[in-house]
C-alpha positions, 0 to 999 in steps of 0.5 A: 150317740147311742143309748139302750134307754130311748128317753136318755138317748133323746135327752142326749141328742137334745143336749148335743143340739142345744150345745151346738146351737149355743156355740154356733157350731154345725155338727151332724148329730145322729142318735141310734138305739142300735149300737152297731149303727152308731159305730159304723166307720167311726174314727173315735168311740167315746165310752161313758156307761154305767151298767145297772145305774143307781140301783146297782150302785146302791147294792154296791154300798148296801151289802158291804155296809151290812158286813161293816165294810165302809166305802166312800165312792166305791167305783175304782177298787174294793168290793164296789169297784170289783163288781162294777167292773164285772158288770161292765166287762160283758158290755166291753167285750161286745163293744170291742168285737163290734169295733174290731168289725165295724171300725178297726182303726178307731180310737176307743176313749174310755171314761167308764170306771173302774178305769184300770180294770176296764182298760186292762180287760179291753187289752186282754179280752178284745185285742184292741190296741187303740185304747186309752182310759181318760180321767180328769184327776191329774188335771184337777189335782194340779189345778188345786195344788197351783192354787194352794201354792199361789202360782198360776197353773199356766206357770206350773210344770209337772209330771205325774205317774202311777195308776188311775186315782193313785198316781203321784206328783213326781215333779211340781215346779215353776221355772225349774224351782221345786214347788213342794217346799211352798206346799209344805208351808201352806200345809203347816199354816193350815190345820184344815189341810192336815185333815185331808187324807191325801195331805196325810199320805203326802206327808208320810210318803213324800209325794202328793197323790192325784185323787180326792181324799174320799177316793184315796182313803179307799185304796189303802188299809190305814183309814176307813176301818178306824173310827178315829181316822174317819173323824180326824180326816173327815171321811164321808162314808157312803158319799157317792150315794148322795152324788148319785142322787144329786146326779139323778136330780140334775139329769131330770132338771136338764131333761125337763129344760131341754124338753121345754126349750128353756135356755141352759148355760153351756160351759167349756171344759178341759176334758181330754177326749176332745183334745185328743180328737183335735190333736189327731185330726189337726196334727196339733201336738199336746201332752195329756194323761192317759191310762194304758197297758204298762209295757215297760213305761213304769218298770217296777210295776207289772208289765200287763198292769194299766198305768196312768202316764203322760201321753203325747198326741198329734197327727200320728196318734197317741203315744204313752211316754216312759216314766221310769221306776217310781220311788219304792214306797209308791210302787209298793202301793200301786202293786197292791192296787194292781193285784186287785185289778189283775185278779178281777180281770182274770175272773172274767177272762178265765171264767173263774169265780174264785178270783172274785173272792181272791180280788176282794181278799187282796184289796187293802181296805177290805182285808183290813176290815173283814175276816176271810170268812166275811169276805167270802160270804160278802162276795157270795151275797154280791154275786147273788145280787148282781147275778143277771149282770154277770157272765154266767160262769161267775154267778155261782156261790162257792163253798170253801 
């Protein structure tokens, strides 16, 4: 374990030891204030960080809100996603350099958002090839859809592909029979379902998106700029700030309980990282979803974009599978998303601050809401607010 905050590092260590004891496991747990000590000879590196913590998140919401730009989660695309990425890239570059030196054969399993931007940056800036971005959105989407159509999840066969937080359910079946008609029946029978953003997108696009309605609304130009759409689809503006506050309170409760020796419940999860590690170590084959450079996996998306596709994992490692071209309407949306990703990554790699503004101008929800002058001024304000966390060449205010 490694953390730059000694208190959080101690809490993580205490939590790991408590989980092991509760489960009757006996791992060797070590905690390191210095990252290189934690990385030495590692086979797997799991990256879960947030640069700037809650303070930076409040900036990501507060400044855009002054311009009238609405966000719900703000961690993947849009102005919030762009600046979260730019704050994270310097850490990713240093981490990649350490891995290349200390554990070059390790698999880097990234949970840190914005997923596509971070994995794309790692691929272009570090030269690491054993990198996969992990997100639970596909798994929980399919769990939810199985419940809606009243079919046990274990009996469902599915294939999803696209980009992180905007992938699509291309196949949804049981015993070879299409389950989409049953989903249509469920939606027709429930007016509440028709007030969900991703149900609205599904009814118009023909394929269900694999992320929550709150997230999905931020990646398209159609919803957040309109008061009536926010009301119709019950979109919670600024919802993530409440989640951040809840997370902080939960962390404090957990830290206090661990310090006091109070028993805490331990629940298993379906997170991908332990499954990947288990499959590579034991050879047990699995299929799960990962975010990786495209390289022809989805031929009607950019080759250097990061896509979310099924991946085969066993003792030989992790291998993404080729999905083939997406339906054109889905590829069109994904390409718009990847334009923002590409420009944000380029801003950091090429030390070009204009690309930050170009990324915001290309962002669908931002462009639908603000004028170009407002976008430029907003980016200047965001750069000034986050300056100490950005690489030096990106800190300048820009005149047109």
